C-alpha positions as CSV (number, residue, x, y, z in Angstrom):
1,M,90.3,113.3,32.3
2,T,89.2,109.7,33.6
3,D,92.3,109.1,35.4
4,K,91.7,112.1,37.3
5,K,88.1,111.2,38.7
6,N,89.3,108.0,39.3
7,S,91.9,109.5,41.4
8,R,89.6,111.7,43.0
9,R,87.2,108.8,43.7
10,D,90.2,106.9,45.1
11,F,91.0,109.8,47.7
12,I,87.3,110.3,48.9
13,K,87.1,106.6,49.4
14,T,90.6,106.4,51.4
15,T,89.6,109.7,53.4
16,G,86.3,108.2,54.2
17,K,87.4,105.0,55.5
18,A,89.9,106.7,57.5
19,G,87.3,108.7,59.1
20,I,85.3,105.8,59.8
21,A,87.8,104.0,61.3
22,L,89.0,107.2,63.5
23,G,85.2,107.4,64.9
24,L,85.3,103.6,65.8
25,A,88.3,103.9,67.3
26,S,87.0,106.5,69.6
27,A,84.4,104.3,70.5
28,V,86.2,101.6,72.0
29,I,88.3,100.9,74.7
30,P,92.0,101.6,74.1
31,S,94.7,99.1,73.9
32,F,96.6,100.7,76.6
33,A,93.5,99.8,79.3
34,N,95.0,96.5,80.4
35,D,98.1,98.2,80.9
36,F,96.2,101.0,82.8
37,F,94.3,98.7,85.2
38,K,97.4,96.2,85.6
39,D,99.5,99.6,87.1
40,S,96.8,100.6,89.1
41,T,98.3,99.8,92.5
42,T,101.8,101.7,91.5
43,S,102.2,105.1,92.6
44,I,100.0,107.8,90.8
45,P,101.8,110.2,88.6
46,F,101.4,113.8,88.7
47,S,100.4,113.9,85.1
48,Q,97.1,113.3,84.0
49,R,96.6,109.6,82.2
50,P,94.1,109.1,79.7
51,L,90.7,107.2,80.4
52,P,90.7,103.5,79.8
53,Y,87.5,103.6,78.5
54,G,85.3,106.3,76.4
55,Y,83.3,108.5,77.8
56,K,80.2,106.7,76.8
57,D,81.3,103.9,78.2
58,L,79.9,104.0,81.5
59,E,76.2,105.0,80.6
60,V,74.4,102.7,82.9
61,A,75.5,104.9,85.7
62,I,77.2,108.2,84.1
63,D,76.1,109.9,81.2
64,A,79.0,110.7,78.5
65,L,78.8,114.8,78.4
66,T,79.4,114.1,82.5
67,M,82.2,111.9,82.1
68,E,83.8,114.4,79.4
69,I,83.4,117.3,81.3
70,H,84.5,115.8,84.7
71,Y,87.6,114.2,82.9
72,S,88.6,116.9,80.7
73,K,87.7,120.1,82.6
74,H,87.8,119.3,86.3
75,A,90.2,116.5,86.6
76,A,92.4,118.2,84.2
77,T,92.2,121.5,86.1
78,Y,93.6,119.5,89.2
79,A,96.5,118.2,87.1
80,K,97.4,121.5,86.0
81,N,97.3,123.4,89.0
82,L,99.1,120.6,90.7
83,A,102.1,120.9,88.4
84,D,101.7,124.9,88.9
85,A,102.1,124.4,92.5
86,S,104.9,121.9,92.3
87,A,107.0,124.2,90.1
88,A,106.3,127.0,92.8
89,E,107.2,124.8,95.8
90,N,110.1,123.1,94.3
91,V,108.4,119.6,94.3
92,D,110.2,117.2,91.9
93,E,108.0,114.3,91.5
94,R,111.6,112.3,90.2
95,L,112.6,112.6,93.8
96,I,109.1,112.6,95.9
97,S,106.1,110.5,95.1
98,L,102.4,111.8,94.8
99,E,101.8,109.5,98.0
100,S,104.6,110.7,99.9
101,L,103.7,114.0,99.5
102,L,100.2,113.9,100.8
103,A,101.5,112.2,103.6
104,K,103.0,115.4,104.5
105,V,100.9,117.8,102.7
106,S,100.5,119.9,105.8
107,K,103.9,121.5,105.3
108,Y,102.8,122.7,101.7
109,S,100.3,125.5,100.4
110,T,96.8,125.2,100.4
111,K,96.8,125.0,96.6
112,M,98.9,122.1,97.0
113,R,96.7,120.3,99.2
114,N,93.7,120.9,97.1
115,N,95.4,120.0,93.9
116,A,97.4,116.9,95.2
117,G,94.3,115.9,96.6
118,G,91.9,116.4,93.7
119,H,94.5,114.8,91.2
120,F,95.1,111.5,93.5
121,N,91.2,111.3,94.0
122,H,90.3,111.7,90.4
123,E,93.2,109.2,89.0
124,L,92.0,106.3,91.7
125,F,88.4,107.2,90.9
126,W,88.8,106.6,87.2
127,Q,90.5,103.5,87.9
128,S,87.6,102.4,90.2
129,M,85.3,102.0,87.5
130,T,84.8,99.7,84.2
131,P,82.5,99.1,81.7
132,V,83.2,95.5,82.0
133,S,81.4,93.5,84.8
134,T,83.3,92.4,87.5
135,R,82.4,90.6,90.6
136,P,84.3,90.8,94.3
137,S,86.5,87.7,94.7
138,D,85.8,85.2,97.3
139,Q,88.8,86.6,99.5
140,L,87.5,90.4,98.9
141,T,83.8,89.4,100.0
142,N,85.3,87.4,103.0
143,A,87.1,90.3,104.3
144,I,84.2,92.6,103.8
145,T,81.7,90.1,105.5
146,K,84.3,89.7,108.4
147,D,84.4,93.7,109.0
148,F,81.1,94.6,108.2
149,G,78.9,91.8,108.7
150,S,77.8,91.2,105.4
151,F,78.4,92.4,101.9
152,D,74.9,94.3,101.6
153,A,75.8,95.7,105.0
154,F,79.1,97.4,103.6
155,K,77.3,98.6,100.5
156,T,74.8,100.4,102.7
157,Q,77.5,101.9,105.3
158,F,79.4,102.9,102.1
159,T,76.4,104.6,100.5
160,D,75.4,106.1,103.5
161,A,78.7,107.6,103.9
162,G,78.6,109.2,100.3
163,K,75.0,110.6,100.7
164,N,75.4,111.9,103.7
165,R,78.9,113.6,103.2
166,F,77.9,117.4,103.6
167,G,78.6,119.5,100.7
168,S,81.5,117.9,98.7
169,G,83.6,115.2,99.3
170,W,84.5,111.7,98.7
171,A,83.2,108.4,100.2
172,W,86.2,105.6,100.8
173,L,86.7,101.9,101.5
174,L,90.2,101.9,103.2
175,V,92.4,99.4,104.9
176,G,93.2,100.7,108.5
177,A,96.8,100.4,110.4
178,D,95.3,97.5,112.0
179,K,94.7,95.6,108.4
180,K,90.9,96.1,109.1
181,L,88.4,97.6,106.6
182,I,87.2,100.8,107.3
183,I,84.3,103.3,105.5
184,G,84.6,107.0,105.7
185,S,84.4,110.3,103.8
186,T,86.9,113.4,103.5
187,P,85.7,116.9,102.7
188,N,86.6,118.4,99.5
189,Q,89.5,117.1,97.7
190,D,91.0,115.6,101.2
191,N,91.8,111.9,101.2
192,P,92.9,109.4,103.7
193,L,96.6,109.4,102.8
194,M,97.0,113.0,104.0
195,D,98.4,113.6,107.3
196,V,95.7,116.7,107.8
197,S,92.9,114.1,107.7
198,E,91.1,112.6,110.8
199,L,90.2,109.4,108.1
200,K,93.4,107.4,107.7
201,G,94.3,104.5,105.7
202,K,95.1,102.8,102.4
203,P,92.4,103.7,99.8
204,L,90.6,100.5,98.2
205,L,87.7,102.5,96.5
206,G,87.0,105.9,96.4
207,L,83.7,107.7,95.4
208,D,83.3,111.0,94.2
209,V,80.3,112.9,95.4
210,W,80.7,116.5,94.3
211,E,77.8,117.6,92.4
212,H,79.9,117.9,89.2
213,A,80.1,114.0,89.3
214,Y,76.2,113.3,88.8
215,Y,74.2,116.7,88.5
216,L,73.3,116.4,84.8
217,R,71.8,113.5,84.8
218,Y,70.7,113.0,88.6
219,Q,70.4,116.7,89.7
220,N,69.9,116.9,93.5
221,K,69.4,113.0,94.0
222,R,72.7,111.7,95.0
223,P,71.4,108.3,96.7
224,D,70.1,107.5,92.9
225,Y,73.9,108.7,91.5
226,I,75.6,106.4,94.1
227,N,72.9,103.4,93.5
228,A,73.9,103.4,89.8
229,W,77.7,103.6,90.3
230,W,77.8,99.7,92.1
231,N,77.0,98.8,88.4
232,V,80.5,100.4,87.0
233,V,83.0,99.5,90.2
234,N,85.9,97.4,89.1
235,W,86.3,95.0,91.9
236,D,89.3,93.4,90.2
237,I,91.1,96.9,91.2
238,V,89.8,96.9,94.6
239,Q,91.3,93.2,95.0
240,K,94.6,94.4,93.8
241,R,94.7,97.2,96.1
242,L,93.7,95.1,98.8
243,D,96.8,92.4,98.4
244,A,99.1,95.5,97.9
245,A,97.7,96.8,101.4
246,M,98.1,93.8,103.4
């Protein structure tokens, strides 16, 4: 009888520890985060990648529930619909990169345009944020100052691009064909890589200004969301993208 009680006590103790460990594991940044950030300038895959941080980790700017819904519902739907469109339109991701597809997206359906754009934009967006404080490098700061006059002027112009985008869309910092930095915005899930976009270049930083990205905390106050978002920008990634684009 004693042996049975001890066995039961040991089982409860073991499973309890396992549950605690699992809970802690979900609250910390996963071990794959460094590799995710390291590979941020390579071609974005057609499938959705895990977030490099927990839903709660960007609370200074974005609440956990918004992050969870945004990632697991909205972004996941773009990835699923991209897979469906690719199958229907005979697109093999082993033969064409997502970036190359976007460069000639006018040849495909509206479904492909919306979902390839939505998937690319969100994958870039997740990578553009971090719970770990970063600062712009001297090189990046100098490039921004050169093309916008000052870092503060850049932030103001980028913020304006986001808050003045009518309806849903994205604000962008990108490198143009002449290697100068450009700020602009695109509607819906369009982006500067698309042949149908008036704004063209290589994205360095993208901000989602669809209402689902901020409405639970900020309601209709998009400028407040943008101002808070500056606190979680991953400037190390922006620098890596700049290096790759130049």
